[in-house]
C-alpha positions as CSV (number, residue, x, y, z in Angstrom):
1,X,-46.9,-15.6,-47.5
2,X,-44.1,-13.7,-48.7
3,X,-41.8,-14.1,-51.5
4,X,-38.6,-15.5,-52.3
5,X,-38.7,-13.4,-55.7
6,X,-36.4,-10.4,-54.3
7,X,-33.4,-12.7,-53.4
8,X,-33.6,-15.2,-55.7
9,X,-34.0,-12.7,-59.4
10,X,-32.9,-9.8,-58.4
11,X,-31.1,-8.5,-61.8
12,X,-26.5,-9.2,-61.2
13,X,-25.6,-6.6,-63.8
14,X,-21.5,-7.0,-63.8
15,X,-19.5,-4.5,-66.1
16,X,-18.3,-5.2,-69.2
17,X,-14.3,-5.7,-68.7
18,X,-14.0,-7.9,-71.4
19,X,-16.1,-5.6,-74.0
20,X,-13.4,-2.4,-72.0
21,X,-10.5,-4.5,-73.2
22,X,-11.3,-5.3,-76.4
23,X,-11.6,-1.9,-77.3
24,X,-9.0,-0.6,-75.4
25,X,-6.3,-2.9,-76.5
26,X,-6.5,-2.2,-80.4
27,X,-6.1,1.8,-79.6
28,X,-3.4,1.1,-77.1
29,X,-1.3,-1.0,-79.8
30,X,-2.2,1.8,-82.5
31,X,-0.7,4.6,-80.2
32,X,2.3,2.6,-79.1
33,X,3.2,2.2,-83.2
34,X,2.3,5.3,-83.7
35,X,4.2,6.3,-80.5
36,X,7.6,4.6,-81.9
37,X,7.1,6.3,-86.0
38,X,6.8,9.7,-84.1
39,X,10.1,8.7,-82.4
40,X,11.6,7.7,-85.8
41,X,10.7,10.3,-88.1
42,X,11.1,12.9,-85.8
43,X,14.6,12.2,-84.9
44,X,15.3,11.5,-88.5
45,X,13.7,14.9,-89.4
46,X,16.3,16.4,-86.5
47,X,19.4,14.8,-87.7
48,X,18.3,16.3,-91.3
49,X,18.1,19.4,-89.7
50,X,21.4,19.3,-88.3
51,X,22.8,18.2,-91.8
52,X,21.5,20.8,-93.4
53,X,22.6,23.5,-91.4
54,X,25.9,21.6,-91.2
55,X,25.7,22.1,-95.1
56,X,25.0,26.0,-94.1
57,X,27.7,26.7,-92.3
58,X,30.4,24.7,-94.2
59,X,29.0,26.4,-97.2
60,X,29.6,29.4,-95.6
61,X,32.9,28.6,-94.4
62,X,34.0,27.7,-98.2
63,X,32.8,30.9,-99.6
64,X,34.8,32.8,-97.0
65,X,38.3,30.7,-97.8
66,X,36.8,31.1,-101.7
67,X,36.9,34.8,-101.2
68,X,39.8,34.8,-99.9
69,X,41.3,32.9,-102.9
70,X,39.4,34.7,-105.3
71,X,40.5,37.8,-104.3
72,X,44.3,36.7,-103.9
73,X,44.1,35.3,-107.6
74,X,43.1,38.6,-108.7
75,X,45.7,40.3,-106.7
76,X,48.0,38.0,-108.8
77,X,47.1,38.6,-112.1
78,X,46.8,42.1,-111.3
79,X,50.4,42.5,-110.1
80,X,51.6,39.9,-113.0
81,X,50.7,42.5,-115.4
82,X,51.7,45.8,-113.5
83,X,54.3,47.8,-115.1
84,X,56.6,47.7,-111.8
85,X,56.5,43.7,-112.5
86,X,57.5,43.7,-115.6
87,X,60.7,46.4,-115.0
88,X,61.7,44.4,-112.2
89,X,62.1,40.9,-114.1
90,X,63.5,42.9,-117.3
91,X,65.7,45.0,-116.1
92,X,66.6,43.2,-112.7
93,X,68.0,46.7,-111.2
94,X,67.9,48.5,-107.9
95,X,65.6,51.0,-109.0
96,X,62.9,48.6,-110.4
97,X,63.1,46.6,-107.9
98,X,62.9,49.4,-105.5
99,X,59.4,50.5,-107.4
100,X,58.5,46.6,-107.1
101,X,58.8,46.8,-103.6
102,X,56.6,49.6,-103.3
103,X,53.8,48.1,-105.1
104,X,54.0,44.8,-102.9
105,X,54.2,46.3,-99.8
106,X,50.9,48.4,-100.8
107,X,49.4,45.2,-101.6
108,X,50.4,43.8,-98.4
109,X,49.1,46.8,-96.5
110,X,45.6,46.6,-98.2
111,X,45.4,42.9,-97.1
112,X,45.9,42.1,-93.8
113,X,45.6,37.9,-94.2
114,X,48.4,38.3,-96.6
115,X,51.8,37.5,-94.1
116,X,53.7,37.4,-96.9
117,X,54.4,38.7,-100.5
118,X,57.3,37.6,-102.3
119,X,59.0,37.2,-105.2
120,X,61.5,34.3,-105.9
121,X,64.0,34.0,-108.8
122,X,64.2,31.0,-111.1
123,X,66.9,29.9,-108.7
124,X,64.8,29.7,-106.0
125,X,66.4,32.9,-104.3
126,X,64.2,35.5,-102.6
127,X,64.6,38.9,-104.5
128,X,61.8,40.8,-102.6
129,X,59.8,39.8,-99.6
130,X,57.4,41.8,-97.7
131,X,57.2,40.4,-94.3
132,X,53.7,40.7,-91.7
133,X,55.2,42.3,-88.2
134,X,53.1,43.3,-85.0
135,X,52.9,46.8,-86.4
136,X,52.3,46.0,-89.8
137,X,54.3,44.7,-93.4
138,X,57.5,45.5,-93.8
139,X,60.0,45.0,-96.6
140,X,62.7,42.1,-95.1
141,X,66.1,43.5,-95.3
142,X,68.2,42.1,-98.1
143,X,70.6,40.4,-95.6
144,X,67.3,38.1,-94.4
145,X,66.2,36.8,-97.6
146,X,66.9,33.3,-98.0
147,X,67.1,30.2,-100.2
148,X,63.4,29.0,-100.9
149,X,64.5,26.8,-103.6
150,X,63.7,23.4,-101.7
151,X,60.3,24.5,-100.9
152,X,57.9,22.2,-102.2
153,X,55.7,25.4,-103.1
154,X,58.3,26.9,-105.5
155,X,59.3,23.5,-106.9
156,X,55.4,22.9,-107.9
157,X,54.5,26.1,-109.0
158,X,58.0,27.0,-111.6
159,X,56.5,23.5,-113.2
160,X,53.7,25.8,-114.4
161,X,53.5,27.9,-117.5
162,X,54.5,31.6,-116.9
163,X,50.8,33.2,-116.0
164,X,48.9,30.1,-114.7
165,X,48.2,30.1,-110.9
166,X,49.4,27.3,-108.3
167,X,47.5,27.2,-105.1
168,X,49.5,25.0,-102.1
169,X,48.4,22.7,-99.0
170,X,47.7,24.4,-96.2
171,X,50.5,24.0,-93.4
172,X,52.6,25.7,-90.9
173,X,54.8,28.6,-92.4
174,X,58.6,27.4,-91.6
175,X,61.1,29.8,-91.2
176,X,65.1,28.8,-90.9
177,X,64.0,25.6,-91.0
178,X,61.8,25.7,-88.2
179,X,58.1,26.5,-87.6
180,X,57.2,29.8,-87.0
181,X,56.1,30.6,-83.2
182,X,53.3,31.3,-83.0
183,X,52.0,28.6,-85.5
184,X,50.8,30.6,-88.6
185,X,48.8,28.2,-90.7
186,X,49.0,29.3,-94.3
187,X,47.8,28.6,-97.6
188,X,50.5,29.8,-100.5
189,X,49.2,30.6,-104.0
190,X,51.6,31.9,-106.6
191,X,52.2,32.3,-110.5
192,X,55.5,31.9,-112.5
193,X,56.3,35.1,-114.2
194,X,58.7,35.5,-117.4
195,X,60.6,38.6,-119.2
196,X,59.7,39.8,-122.4
197,X,62.0,36.9,-124.0
198,X,60.5,34.2,-122.3
199,X,63.0,33.5,-120.2
200,X,61.5,32.3,-117.1
201,X,62.0,34.5,-113.9
202,X,60.7,33.0,-110.8
203,X,57.4,32.9,-109.5
204,X,55.4,35.2,-107.5
205,X,54.3,34.2,-104.1
206,X,51.5,35.2,-101.8
207,X,51.0,33.5,-98.3
208,X,47.6,34.2,-96.9
209,X,46.7,33.5,-93.6
210,X,44.5,31.0,-92.7
211,X,44.0,31.5,-88.6
212,X,41.0,34.0,-89.6
213,X,39.5,30.7,-91.5
214,X,40.0,29.2,-88.1
215,X,38.4,31.5,-85.8
216,X,35.3,31.6,-88.1
217,X,35.3,28.0,-87.6
218,X,35.3,28.3,-84.0
219,X,32.7,30.9,-83.8
220,X,30.2,28.8,-86.4
221,X,31.5,25.8,-83.5
222,X,30.2,28.0,-80.5
223,X,27.4,29.1,-82.4
224,X,26.6,25.6,-83.2
225,X,26.9,23.7,-80.0
226,X,25.6,20.4,-81.3
227,X,29.1,19.2,-82.5
228,X,32.9,18.9,-82.6
229,X,33.9,21.5,-85.9
230,X,37.5,19.6,-87.3
231,X,39.7,21.3,-90.5
232,X,41.5,18.9,-91.9
233,X,44.2,18.8,-95.1
234,X,43.9,16.2,-97.7
235,X,46.0,13.6,-95.7
236,X,43.1,13.8,-93.0
237,X,45.7,15.7,-91.0
238,X,44.1,17.8,-88.4
239,X,44.7,21.6,-89.1
240,X,42.1,22.7,-86.6
241,X,39.6,21.6,-84.1
242,X,40.5,18.3,-81.9
243,X,39.0,14.7,-82.3
244,X,37.0,13.2,-80.2
245,X,37.9,9.7,-79.5
246,X,35.1,7.0,-79.1
247,X,36.3,4.1,-77.2
248,X,37.8,4.0,-73.8
249,X,40.6,2.0,-74.4
250,X,41.9,5.4,-76.6
251,X,43.6,7.1,-74.1
252,X,46.0,9.5,-75.9
253,X,44.0,13.0,-76.5
254,X,46.0,14.3,-78.7
255,X,45.2,12.4,-82.2
256,X,45.6,14.8,-84.7
257,X,44.9,12.2,-88.2
258,X,41.8,11.1,-88.7
259,X,42.7,8.2,-90.8
260,X,44.3,6.9,-87.7
261,X,41.8,7.2,-85.1
262,X,38.7,6.4,-87.2
263,X,39.7,4.6,-90.8
264,X,36.2,4.2,-91.5
265,X,35.0,7.6,-91.6
266,X,38.2,8.5,-93.5
267,X,37.5,5.9,-96.3
268,X,33.9,7.3,-97.0
269,X,35.4,11.2,-96.6
270,X,37.9,10.3,-99.5
271,X,35.1,8.7,-101.5
272,X,33.1,12.0,-101.7
273,X,33.4,15.8,-101.8
274,X,30.6,16.1,-99.3
275,X,28.7,13.4,-97.3
276,X,26.9,12.3,-94.2
277,X,27.8,9.1,-91.9
278,X,25.5,7.7,-89.1
279,X,27.8,4.9,-87.1
280,X,27.4,3.2,-84.0
281,X,29.8,5.7,-82.5
282,X,28.7,9.1,-84.0
283,X,27.6,11.1,-86.8
284,X,29.7,12.5,-89.1
285,X,29.1,15.3,-91.9
286,X,31.7,16.9,-94.4
287,X,32.2,19.3,-96.9
288,X,35.5,19.2,-99.1
289,X,36.9,22.2,-101.3
290,X,39.3,20.6,-104.2
291,X,38.0,22.3,-107.3
292,X,39.1,26.0,-107.5
293,X,36.4,26.2,-111.0
294,X,33.5,25.4,-109.0
295,X,34.0,27.0,-105.7
296,X,35.9,30.2,-106.8
297,X,34.2,30.5,-110.5
298,X,37.5,31.2,-112.4
299,X,37.1,31.1,-116.1
300,X,39.5,31.2,-119.2
301,X,39.3,34.9,-119.6
302,X,42.2,34.9,-122.5
303,X,41.1,37.5,-125.3
304,X,42.2,36.4,-128.6
305,X,45.5,37.7,-130.2
306,X,46.3,39.5,-126.3
307,X,48.4,38.7,-123.4
308,X,47.5,38.2,-120.5
309,X,46.7,35.3,-117.3
310,X,45.1,32.2,-118.4
311,X,43.3,31.6,-115.2
312,X,44.2,27.6,-115.1
313,X,44.7,26.3,-111.4
314,X,46.7,23.7,-110.5
315,X,48.1,22.8,-106.7
316,X,47.6,20.2,-104.1
317,X,45.1,22.3,-102.1
318,X,42.4,20.6,-100.7
319,X,40.2,21.4,-97.3
320,X,38.0,19.1,-95.7
321,X,35.4,20.6,-92.9
322,X,33.7,18.2,-90.7
323,X,31.7,18.4,-88.4
324,X,31.8,15.1,-85.5
325,X,28.9,14.2,-83.8
326,X,29.4,11.7,-80.4
327,X,27.3,8.6,-79.7
328,X,26.3,10.4,-76.8
329,X,25.0,13.3,-78.2
330,X,22.6,11.2,-80.8
331,X,21.7,9.2,-77.7
332,X,20.7,12.5,-75.6
333,X,18.6,13.8,-78.6
334,X,16.8,10.6,-79.2
335,X,16.2,10.2,-75.8
336,X,14.8,13.6,-75.5
337,X,12.5,12.7,-78.5
338,X,11.2,9.4,-76.9
339,X,10.7,11.0,-73.3
340,X,8.4,14.2,-74.9
341,X,6.7,12.0,-77.3
342,X,6.1,8.9,-75.3
343,X,4.8,11.5,-72.6
344,X,2.2,12.5,-75.2
345,X,1.4,9.0,-76.1
346,X,0.8,8.1,-72.5
347,X,-1.5,11.2,-72.1
348,X,-3.4,9.9,-74.7
349,X,-3.8,6.5,-73.8
350,X,-5.1,7.5,-70.3
351,X,-7.2,10.0,-71.7
352,X,-8.8,7.3,-74.1
353,X,-8.7,4.6,-71.4
354,X,-10.6,6.9,-68.8
355,X,-12.9,8.2,-71.7
356,X,-14.0,4.3,-72.4
357,X,-14.0,3.5,-68.7
358,X,-16.9,6.4,-68.5
359,X,-18.8,5.6,-71.3
360,X,-19.0,2.2,-70.7
361,X,-19.5,3.1,-67.1
362,X,-22.1,5.4,-68.3
363,X,-24.1,2.4,-70.3
364,X,-23.2,0.0,-67.7
365,X,-25.3,2.1,-65.6
366,X,-28.0,3.0,-67.7
367,X,-28.6,-0.9,-68.2
368,X,-28.4,-1.6,-64.5
369,X,-30.9,1.0,-64.0
370,X,-33.3,-0.3,-66.3
371,X,-33.2,-3.5,-65.3
372,X,-33.3,-2.4,-61.4
373,X,-36.6,-0.6,-62.9
374,X,-37.5,-3.6,-64.6
375,X,-37.2,-5.6,-61.7
376,X,-39.0,-3.3,-58.9
377,X,-41.8,-3.4,-61.6
378,X,-42.4,-7.0,-61.6
379,X,-41.6,-7.3,-58.0
380,X,-44.3,-4.9,-57.1
381,X,-46.5,-6.8,-59.5
382,X,-45.2,-10.5,-57.4
383,X,-45.9,-8.5,-54.7
384,X,-49.6,-7.8,-55.3
385,X,-50.3,-11.2,-56.5
386,X,-48.8,-12.5,-53.3
387,X,-50.7,-10.4,-51.4
388,X,-54.0,-11.1,-53.2
389,X,-53.0,-15.0,-52.5
390,X,-52.5,-14.8,-49.1
391,X,-55.8,-12.9,-48.5
392,X,-57.0,-15.3,-51.0
393,X,-55.7,-18.1,-48.5
394,X,-56.9,-16.3,-45.3
395,X,-60.1,-16.0,-46.9
396,X,-60.5,-20.0,-47.6
397,X,-58.9,-20.6,-44.2
398,X,-61.2,-18.7,-42.2
399,X,-64.3,-19.7,-44.1
400,X,-63.4,-23.4,-44.0
401,X,-66.0,-25.4,-42.0
402,X,-63.1,-27.5,-40.8
403,X,-60.7,-26.6,-38.0
404,X,-57.5,-25.1,-39.4
405,X,-53.9,-23.9,-38.4
406,X,-50.9,-23.3,-39.9
407,X,-47.5,-24.2,-38.1
408,X,-44.0,-23.4,-39.0
409,X,-41.2,-25.8,-38.4
410,X,-40.6,-25.1,-34.8
411,X,-44.3,-25.8,-34.1
412,X,-45.9,-22.3,-33.6
413,X,-49.0,-21.2,-34.4
414,X,-49.0,-18.5,-37.3
415,X,-52.9,-18.7,-38.4
416,X,-56.0,-20.3,-36.7
417,X,-59.6,-20.0,-38.0
418,X,-62.6,-19.5,-36.3
419,X,-63.7,-23.3,-36.3
420,X,-61.0,-24.6,-34.4
421,X,-61.3,-21.4,-32.3
422,X,-64.6,-22.2,-31.4
423,X,-63.7,-26.4,-31.3
424,X,-61.2,-25.7,-28.6
425,X,-62.8,-22.7,-26.8
426,X,-59.8,-20.3,-27.6
427,X,-59.5,-16.5,-29.3
428,X,-57.6,-15.9,-31.9
429,X,-55.3,-13.8,-29.7
430,X,-54.7,-17.0,-27.4
431,X,-53.3,-19.0,-30.3
432,X,-51.3,-16.9,-32.0
433,X,-47.4,-17.4,-31.8
434,X,-48.1,-20.2,-29.1
435,X,-46.9,-24.1,-29.5
436,X,-49.0,-26.4,-31.3
437,X,-48.8,-28.8,-28.3
438,X,-50.6,-26.4,-26.3
439,X,-53.6,-28.3,-28.0
440,X,-52.2,-31.6,-26.6
441,X,-52.9,-33.1,-23.1
442,X,-50.1,-32.6,-21.1
443,X,-48.6,-36.3,-20.9
444,X,-48.6,-36.2,-25.0
445,X,-47.0,-32.8,-25.4
446,X,-43.5,-33.9,-25.1
447,X,-44.0,-37.0,-27.2
448,X,-45.5,-34.8,-29.8
449,X,-42.9,-32.2,-29.7
450,X,-40.3,-35.1,-30.8
451,X,-43.1,-36.4,-33.4
452,X,-43.2,-33.1,-34.7
453,X,-39.3,-32.3,-35.4
454,X,-39.2,-35.6,-37.2
455,X,-42.3,-34.8,-39.7
456,X,-40.4,-31.2,-40.0
457,X,-37.2,-33.2,-41.5
458,X,-39.2,-35.4,-43.6
459,X,-42.3,-33.6,-43.9
460,X,-45.0,-35.5,-46.2
461,X,-48.7,-35.2,-46.4
462,X,-51.2,-36.9,-44.2
463,X,-54.6,-37.5,-45.2
464,X,-58.0,-37.1,-42.9
465,X,-58.8,-40.6,-40.3
466,X,-54.7,-42.3,-41.2
467,X,-52.8,-43.1,-38.0
468,X,-53.8,-43.3,-34.8
469,X,-56.5,-41.6,-32.7
470,X,-55.5,-38.4,-31.1
471,X,-57.1,-35.8,-28.5
472,X,-57.2,-32.0,-28.4
473,X,-57.0,-30.5,-25.4
474,X,-59.6,-27.7,-24.9
475,X,-59.2,-24.1,-23.3
476,X,-61.4,-25.4,-20.2
477,X,-58.9,-28.5,-19.4
478,X,-61.2,-30.9,-21.5
479,X,-59.8,-33.4,-24.1
480,X,-62.0,-34.1,-27.0
481,X,-61.7,-36.9,-29.9
482,X,-59.8,-35.4,-33.2
483,X,-58.6,-36.1,-36.5
484,X,-55.9,-34.7,-38.2
485,X,-54.8,-33.9,-41.3
486,X,-51.1,-32.6,-42.5
487,X,-50.6,-31.2,-45.8
488,X,-47.1,-29.4,-45.7
489,X,-45.9,-26.6,-47.9
490,X,-43.0,-24.0,-48.1
491,X,-43.2,-19.9,-48.1
492,X,-40.4,-18.0,-49.2
493,X,-37.9,-21.1,-48.4
494,X,-39.9,-21.7,-44.9
495,X,-41.4,-25.2,-44.1
496,X,-45.3,-24.7,-43.1
497,X,-48.0,-27.1,-42.1
498,X,-51.4,-26.7,-42.8
499,X,-52.9,-28.7,-40.0
500,X,-56.8,-29.6,-40.8
501,X,-58.8,-30.7,-37.4
502,X,-62.2,-32.4,-37.2
503,X,-63.8,-33.0,-33.8
504,X,-65.0,-36.5,-34.0
505,X,-67.1,-36.2,-30.3
506,X,-70.0,-35.5,-32.2
507,X,-70.0,-38.8,-33.9
């Protein structure tokens, strides 16, 4: 007898897939949310860093221009109070004019950014002009002096009280009605002068060459490498740089006005001194120089009861520094941040997924091993019990006073006891594996085979004495009348029949 325990009860432990995804999904969602948050905050942090960096650069430029203007205003104050200036204004003779020319020439020689230093009389005619040539500053001959009465800066400065300061807008220097070549972006600062009787005697003007400022802007633009640096006047006209257009329909690359190309941006710039604007077509940062009191730090310095220059500044000066970053730059920056961030998130997800799998796999294997061990112990105990049952069954069969056979579904004899062997004159080795039809008369063997097969399809117990009389064939060829009892049973899914044989010849 064998057990079917192995096939029917072997443990079937599966990997905990549901538990894996139940633990993995929340962490996956959390890591994705964290990834998007990191991308957002890193982008905002980098943008803020760029804005701060722009502010520092623009502050440097503002300070540079402020130093220019502060120095020029101090020089104007000195010129206003110098003896040579007062003598020339009061006497207006060749000797005093010559003395003032030398003083102004010396000033231009000490300050290479001063392109011109002039005294224009109250009628608008140049009385003295120090010009800068290739070899340095020189005194302009009398015949070259011009009428500047129609120049806006002369007219605006002439309206101020004597001693006050004026700063013009930045524009190109005009000579004889045409822009000077090469172009010279110029800032003009001036102060009206008067003689000792208080009569207006025109203005003293210093033309400051702004090319060095533009060179500073170019240097900062190259050092930054992240934006397009622009210089605009108070009207939004481009003084330096190139405005990059964002729309493909715009084909004119010579646009020189921010209000015409980006009206929304210009509206924001016009409304505030400094600021930052992040739009769908780019990012803008700006800083405006327009308040001389805040920028240069000039304060009223007129002592009580003494004459001097009241450092009050008027004028049209307004310079706007703008850093333009196109949309493509922002997209590239954010794309780079997303790539690096989500690469880290992906690595974290993979590491967590593998770690979770290995952890659950280890638990799964431990449970499987424990169940296998339990199964093995149960199986061994079951086999022991079956072995004992089988041995007990064999002992019962062997010790039975009734002849007994065990045959399988094909009619082969698997077990025979000593009683049936003696009854039929066979040894044990003679019956094992033989067909049961071997024990029937020859003329009955074929018919019995068919009956046996039908019985196996619908096995039922048959008590002793039921049914027709049978004969058994002994080994020596003789036959004896027998009575047969049939008891079908299964072992490991196999159909077996216990056959009881009683010899009736003695009756």
